[in-house]
N, C-alpha and C positions, 0 to 999 in steps of 0.2 A: 629069578626075574624081579627087578625092582619096578614099582609103579610110582610115578611122581605126579602130584596134583599140580596142574598148571596154574600160573598166575592169570587172573582175568580181572581187569580193572572194573571196579564198581559192582562186582557180583561175588567173586570169591574173596570175601573179606574174612576177618578172623572168626566170625561167627559161623560162616559156611565151612571154613577149615575145621572148626571144632566139631561140627555135626558130621561131616564126611569122614573125618579120621576116626570118629567114634564108631561109625558103621564098619570101618576097617578096610584093609587092603592096600593102604598107602604107606610108602616107606619114607617119603619126603614131601614137604610142601614148599612152594616158592611164593613169596608175597607179591601183592600188587607192587608195581614199581614205585620206588622213592625217586622223585625227580631231583636231579642235581644240576645246578646251573653254575653259580660262581661264588659259593660260600660253603662253609662247614655248617651243616644243618644242626639245629638244637636237638637234644635228646627226645623231646616230646614229639617231633616229627616221626622218628623211628618207632616209638612206642605206640603212637596212634595207629599207624598202619600195621604194626606187628606187636600187639600186646603180649604175645608169647615170649618176648624178650624178658618180661617180668616173671616168667615161670620157666627159667632155664632153657629158653629157646625152643620149647616144645608145646604142642597142644596138650590138653589134659589127658588125651589118650596116649601120649608119649611119642607122637610123631614129630621129628625135627622140622623146624620152619626156618628156611634160609631167606634172608633179606635180599631183594633184587633192587639194583640201582639202574637208573637210566640217565644218560647225559652224553656229552661230547668232549668234555675237558678232562684229560687224563689226571692232572694234579688234583682237581677238586673231587673227582670220583675216587681217587686213591685215599684222600683224607677222610671222606665220608665212609668208605669201605672199612677203614681202620676203626672209625667210631662205631660202626654197626657191630663189628666183631667184639669190640670192647664192651658193648652193651649186652652181648650175649648171643648174637647170631652165630650159628654153627657153620659159618662160611658166607660167601658172597656170590650172588648170581648177577650177571651183567646182561642187560636187555639190548639186543641188536635185531629184534624181530618185530617190535610194535609197528603196525601199519597206519596208525592214526595220523591224519593230515596235520593236526595241530602239533603233534610230537615231531613229525618229520620236517615240518617247516623250520623248527628250531634246531635242526641237525641232531635229533635223537632218534633212537629206535632203528627201524629198518633202513633209513636213508644212509646210515653209516656203512651199509654193505656196498656202497659205491666207492668207499675209501679204505682199501685194504690196509694201507700203512697206518691209518688212524686207529683201526681195530687193534693192530699190533701194539701201538703206543698205549692205548687205554688199558689193555689187559696186562701189559708189562708193568705199568705204573701201579695198578691195583695189586698185582701179584707181589710186587716189591714192598707194598705197604702193609700187607696182611701177613701175619705170622704163618710160617710154613705148614703148621699142623691144621690150618683151616683151608678147605677147598675154595678155589676161585673158579666158578663155572660160567659158561656163557650160553645164551640162547640166540640162535640165528635162523633166518629163513634162507631159502636157496638163492636169494638175490633180491634186487629191487625191481627192475623192469624185466630182467631175464636171469638165466643161470650161468652167465659167462664167467662170473667171479666166484662161483660156489666153492670150488676146490681151493682156489687161492685164499679165500677168506677163512675157510676151515683150517688150512695150514697155518695161516698167520695167527689165528687164535690159539692153536695148539703150541706153536713155536714160542709165543709170547708167555706161555706158562699156564694156560687154562688147564684145570684138572680134569674137566669133563665138558662135553659139548652137547647141547640139546638142539636138534634140527627140526624145525617146523617145515615139513616137506612141500612148501609152496613159496613162490615169490611174493613180494609185497603187492605186485600187480595182480596176482591171483586172488589176493584177499583170503576169504574163507570158502571160496567156491570149490566144490569137489571136482576132481579127485585130489588127494595128496599123493605126491610122487615119491613113494617110499623107496623105490630102487635107487633114487639119488642118494639116499642115506648110505646105502651099501657102497656107492662110489666114494663117498666122503670117508667112510671107515677104512677104505683101502689106502688113503693118503695121510691119515693121522694115527698117532700111536696112543691116543687117549680114548677113553670110553665115550661112545656116542649114544645118546638117548633119542629114540624116535618119537615124533609128535605129529599129529594131524589125522583127522577123520576116523578116530577110533570111537565108534558108537555102540558096538556090541562085542561080546567076547570073540566072535569069529573074526571081527576086524583086527583085534589084537593079534590073533594067530597069523593072519595074512601079513600084517605089518611086520611082525618079527621075522617071517620068512623072507619077505621082499627086501627089508632093510638090513637083514642079518644082525640086527641089534637085539640083544636079550632084554633091554630095558626100554620102557615106554613112558610117555607123559600123556595124561588125559585131562581135559578141561571141560569142554562143552558136553562131552559124552557122560561125564560124571554128574553134571547138572541135570541132564535128561533122565539119568538112571542112577540114583544115589548109591546103589550098591554095585555099580559096574566093576570097580576094582576088585571087590570080593568075588564077583562072578568070574572075572578073568583068571583069578588065582585058584579058586576052589569050586567053580561051577555053581549050579543052582539057578533058580528063577529070579526074575526081576522082583523088586519089592512090590507087594500088593498095594493097590491104590489107597486103601484106608491107612496103611502105614506111612505112605507118602504124605497124606493129609495130616497125620500126626506130626510128621517132621515140619511141615509148613507152619503148623501152629507153634511148635517149639521155636522155630526160626523167627516167627512174628514176635513172640514174647521177648526173645533176645534182642532183636533189632530195635524194637520200640523202647525197651529199657536202656539200650546202649546209646542211642543217639536221639532219643525223644521223638522218633518217628520222622525225622527230617528227610531221610532218604528211603524210608521203608517202602512207600508206594512204588517207586521206580524199581527198587531191587526185587520186590516180590513179583512184579510184572516181568522183569527180565528172567527170573527163574522160571516162571510159567512159560515163557517163550521157548524154553528148552524142554520142560516137562511135557508139553503137548506133542512133542515129536515122538515120545515113547508111550504116553498114556492118553487114550481118547477122552477119558474123564477130565483130564486137565484142559483139553481144548474146549469142552463144553462149559467148564467152570470159568475159563478165561473170558469167554464171551460176556459173562456178567461182571467179572472182576475188573476188566479193562476200563469200564465206565466209571469206576469208583476212584475218588481222590483221597478221602479221609482214611487214615489208618484204622480208626474204630470201625468204619463200615466194612473194610476189607476183612478185618478179624471176625466180625459178626458173620459175614458170609462164609468164611472158612469154618467157623464153629458150627454153623448150621449144617454144612455139608458133612463134617466129621460126625456129627450126631446122627445124621441120616444113614451113615454107613455102619453104625454100631448096633 
């Protein structure tokens, strides 16, 4: 079984990838999307979102990190895909699943699931531009408003040359509301000859078992579940208990040091609060601490609060 760390804009940045892959269990990471509109993007855009390009396309733990592109223009996506691979990305992933309104309004992400022919054109162009030894993969949802085009879209992506398909087993209209419709992935696997990775609502090891049974897919992608439980991938593969809360607090401190050093705290407050929104689903202690943390704005105040809590646990 392979476990892929999902791309999550604004929260699974390179620092989070570093920490989660160090804990272990992941075989591949996908970056937050690089937005492609109408130009060949400069090198710095890719290395900002994927600093791993500067270290052989891997995290320090040795986990490969694949650049994800989002856009609607086949030619520009193709040019930027070629550049990403030249810079060191071990393949390209294409985003046809993002449900964000701002992205969909500009014809990116999940809205393209209404246009099967355009999906085909995009993947065909990118596949032609990227050397054959590098995988070109795609992530899709079951549809935009409904599942009517799910099988047609999957076929189009496969026939256009996608090496692998990740299916988030919900429509755009479903958003992130449970359940994820894993049996739909089994239907998709029956009509394509490429590997399909199952994604959606995997919060505990038992969910991974059910997902694999219902989707018939051996491989899974996890995102929010890994943020709620940092050693979830290891638990799925090897068993064991969730990380004790003091160890999670220590991770939070490490992340805080990385984030503040990395971008001078510009986004730290929002990112740590986003992470807490997932941690409190698994840890009652996180919910109690978040009640205090959510009122703070300054990075220094947040770090002081975390330090005090960690000290009280030791």
